N, C-alpha and C positions, 0 to 999 in steps of 0.2 A: 330929656325924654323920660316920662314916667315909667316906672317898673312896678310889677306886682308879683307876688308869689303864686305859683300854680303847681298843682300836683302833676307829676310827670305822667302818671298813668292815664289821665283823662283824655288827652288827645290821642293817645295810643289806643285806648279802648274803642274810640270812634272808628279808628282805622282797622282794627283787628277783630272786633267782636263778631262782625257779620261777613265781611268780604276778605279779611285777613290780608290786607294790603300794607306793606311796610314802606315807609317813605324815606328812611335814611339808615345809615349804618348804626347810629346811636339808638334809634328805635329798635332795630333788630337785636342789638346787644342787650337792650333793656328787657325785651321779651324772652330772649334765649338764655340769659345769664342764670335765672333761678333753676333752669333745667340742666344746662351744660356744666356749670361749675360743680354741683353736687355729684354728677355722674363722673366727672374728671377726678374729683377727690376720692371717690370710691375706687376707681381704677388705679389710683396711685397708692392705695393702702398697702398692697404687697411690697411696694418699693420703699415706702416711708416707715412702715412699722419696724421698730427695732427688735430684732431677735425672733426666734422661732415661736416663743411663747405668745407674744403679741400677734404674730401672724395667725396662730391657731385661734386666738380670741376673736380676731377679725373675721375669720372663716366661720366660727360659730355664730357670730352676730349676723352674718349674711344668711346662714341657714335658718335661724330663728326669725330673721326679717322676712324670709320667704313664707314661713309659716304664718306670721302675723299678717302679711299681705293676703294670704289665702283667707284668713278669718274676716278681714275687713271687706274683701270683695264679695263674699257671700252675704255679709250683713248689708252692704250697700246695694247689692243687686236684687236681693230677695226680701230684705227686712227681717230675716231670721237670725237669731243670735245662737251661735253654735258653741257648745262647751265640749265638743268632741274632736278638736283638732289633733289630739293624740291618736285618734283612729287613723287619720290620713298618714301621720308620721310613722306610726307603727306598722301599718300595712305596707307602705313603701319600703321601710327598713327591712322587714322580714322577706319581702319578695326579692329585694336586691341580694340579700344573703343566700337565699335558696337558689336563685338563678345562677349565681356565681359558683357556689360550692357544689351543687348537684348537676348542673348542666355545663359548668366550665366556661360560661360566657364572659367576655371582656367587660370591664366596668362601663364602657360607653354603651354597650348593648343592655346591660342590666339596668342602667339608669333610665334608658328609653322605655324598656319593657315594663319595669317596675312602676314607672310613672303612668303609662297608659293602662296597664292591667289593674294596677292599684286604684287608680281613679275610677275605673269602671266598677270594681268591686265595692268601693265606698259609696258610689252613687246608687248602686243597686240596694245597698243596705239602708241608705237614707231615704230612698224613694217613697216607702210607705209613710214616712214621717213628715213629708212635705205639706200635707194639709194641716198639720198642727201649727200652733202659733205660740209666741211668747214663751212662758216658762215651761210649757208642755214640750215644745220642740227642744228647748235647751236641756231639760232633764233627760229626754230620750237620747239625745246625742251624747250626753255624759255617760250613759250606761254602756254604750258600745265599746269604748276602750277598756273599761273595767271587765266587761264580759270576755273580750278577747284575751286579756292578760290572765284571768282566772282559768279560762279554758286551756290555754297553753300550759299553765302551771299544773293543772289537775291531770291532764292527759299526757304530759311530757312530749307532745309533738313539737316539731321544729326546734329540738334542743331542750325543751322544757325550761327549768329554772337556770340551766347552764348556758342557754343561748346558743348562738352559732358563732364559732370561733374560726379564725383563719381565712376570713374573707379577703379577697385581693384588694390591694390599695391602688391608688392612681399611678399611672406610669411615670409621672414626674412631679416635682414639687410645684412648678409653675402652673401646670394644668390643675393641680389640686387647689391652688390658691385663686386662680383666675376664672375657672369654669363656673363656680357658684356665683361670683360677682357679676360676670357677664349675663348669666341666666337671670339673676335678680334684677339687674337694670332693664333687660329686655322685657321681662314680665311686667315690671312696674310701668314702663312707658307704653307697652302694648295694652294693658288694662285701662290705663288712663285715656288712651286713644279710643278704645272700644266703648267706653262709657259716653263718648261724644257722638257716636254713630246712632242710626235709627234703632239698632238692636239694643244699644245701651240705654236709649231713651225709654224703651219698653221696660227694661230691667229697673230703671229708676222709678218708673211709674208703678211697677209692681211693689216696690219697696214703700212708696208713698201711700198708695191706695189700691190694693189688689182687687177689691170688689169693683171699682170703676173700670179697671182693665178687663176683668172678666165680663162685665156688661158690654164691653166693646167687641166681644167675640174673639178675644185673643186667648189662646190655650196657655193658661198659667203653668200647668205642670210641665209642658215642653220647655218653657223658658227657665223655670226653676231647675229642671234637671240639667240643662246646659250650664247654668251658673254654678251649680253644685259640682259638676264634673270639672269645670275649669279650676274652681277653688281646691278640689280634691287633688287635681294633678299637681298643683303647686306644693301641697303638703306632702304628697307621696314622693315627689322629687327631692324635697328636703330630707325626708327620712332615708331614702336610698343613698343620698350623698353622705349623710351622717354615717351610715353603715360602712361605706368604703373609706371614709375618713379615719375611722377608728378600727376598721377591720374586725368589727364585732357587732352583734346585735343581741339584745336580751330583753327581758320584761320591762326594763326602764323605758323602752321605746313607746310604751303605752301609759306612762306615768301621768298623773294629774297635772304636774308642772307644765307639761307640754300643751295642755289645754288652757291653763291660766296665763302663762307668759305671753301668748299672742294678744290676749285681751289687754294686758298691762301695757304692752308696746303700743297698741292702738290708742289707748287712753292718753299715754304720754305724748305720742306723736301727733295725734289728731284723728278722731273717728271720721270715717267716710271720705278721707283724702287719698287713700291708697299709698301715697308716698309717705304719709305720716307714720304709719306703723313700722315702715322700714327704718325711718329716722329713730323711732322709739327703740327699736332693737339695737341699733348702733350706740344708743345711750345706756340702756339698761344692762345689756350683757357685759360690756367692759366694767360698768359700775359694780355689778355683782362680783366680778373677779377682784376688783380693787378692795371690796369690803370683806373678802374671804377671811382675812386675818382676824376679823372681829368675832369669828365663831358664830355662836347662836345670836349674838347681837346684830349680825348682818341683816337678819330678817326684820329687826326693829328699825334699823336705819333705812332699809329698802322700803318698808311700809310707810314710814314717815314722809319719805320723798314722794311716794305716790299720792298720799293724802294731800300734801302741800300742792302738788300739781293740779289735782282735781279741784281743790278749793280756790286756788288763785289763777290758774290757767285752764279752766274746764274745756276750752275749745281745742287744746293741744298746742304743742310747740310750733308745729308747722303752720297751723292756721294763724297763730300769733305773728310769726315771722312774715307770712304772706301779707297780712294786714299792714304791718309796719313798712314793708317794702313798697306797697302801693301808696303809702302816705308820704313818700319822699317828695320834696318840693324843689322847685328851681325858680330863679328870677326870670321873668319874661318882660319884654317891652310892651307897653299898652298902646 
C-alpha cells in the first residue's frame, strides 16, 4: 500500500480550529504538549535548580517574566509601545513596603492591595496619554518613572535615597519560590485565553486599526483603560513581590533597566505571543548572571546576542519553535 508524508497539524487543525473536537489521545497530546510541558517544567524549577543561588535566579526570571508579559499584553491589545514598565514595578514595590512597614499588613495582603491600588494609580497617570501614539506615547511613559525617582530623591519621602528597609519576607521558602511561578503561569494562560474571546477580539482590532474600531461606535478609551489596568496589575505585582523577596525597596525600583529588559525579553521570545516574553526572561536573566564574571564586557556579549537574534530570528524563539512544531510530519497510508 502506498504511503506519503503528511504534516501532523493539518488534520488536527480541521478538528480544533472551529469546533475544538479531539478524535484521539494522540491528537489531544499533540495539542496539549506545547502548553502542558513548559508549565510542568516551570513548576519543577524549584525542585531541579541546584542550590539557593539558582533558586533565586529562577525567581528573578519569573518576576521579570511577569513584567515582560505586562509589556507585551499592552502592546498587543492597544498597539501602544510603553517605555515605562519601571513605573508599574516601582509603584507596586513602594506600596508593598509602605503597607507592610506602616500598617503591619501580612505579605499576602500587601501583594493584593499593592497590585490593585498600584494598578489603579498607574492607570490614572497614563489615562491622559492614551490618545497619543507611537514615539509620543513611548516618551511620555518613559518620563513617569524618572519623575517618580527624582521626586522621592528630592523630597526624601518614603525613605528618600535610603529606601525602605526591614520589609517582612515570605512566611516560608516554598511559598517564596512557588507563588510567583503559579501567578506567572496563571497570568500567561489567562491572558492567552482572554485574547481569544470577544473582548480580546476588540483589543486586537484596536491594535490593528483603532480608527476602524472607533467608526464602529466602540469606546476606545474604555477598552484601552482596561488593557492598561491589567498590564499595570501584572507589573505592580512583580514589584511588590520583589520588595518582599529582598525585604527592601529603593530608587532602583524605578531604574531604566526595568523598562528596557521587558522589551528585550519580548524581542528574544517573540513579540505579540504573550508566552514568548516569559520564555525570553527565563533565557536572558540566567544568561546575565552567567556573564557577570565578564565585568563590563558582559554588556557587549549581551548586546551581541540580542543583535544576532534580531537579525537571524526576528520573529522570536517561541514563534520559531511553534513553526517547527507544526511542520512535524508522519507517514500515512494513501
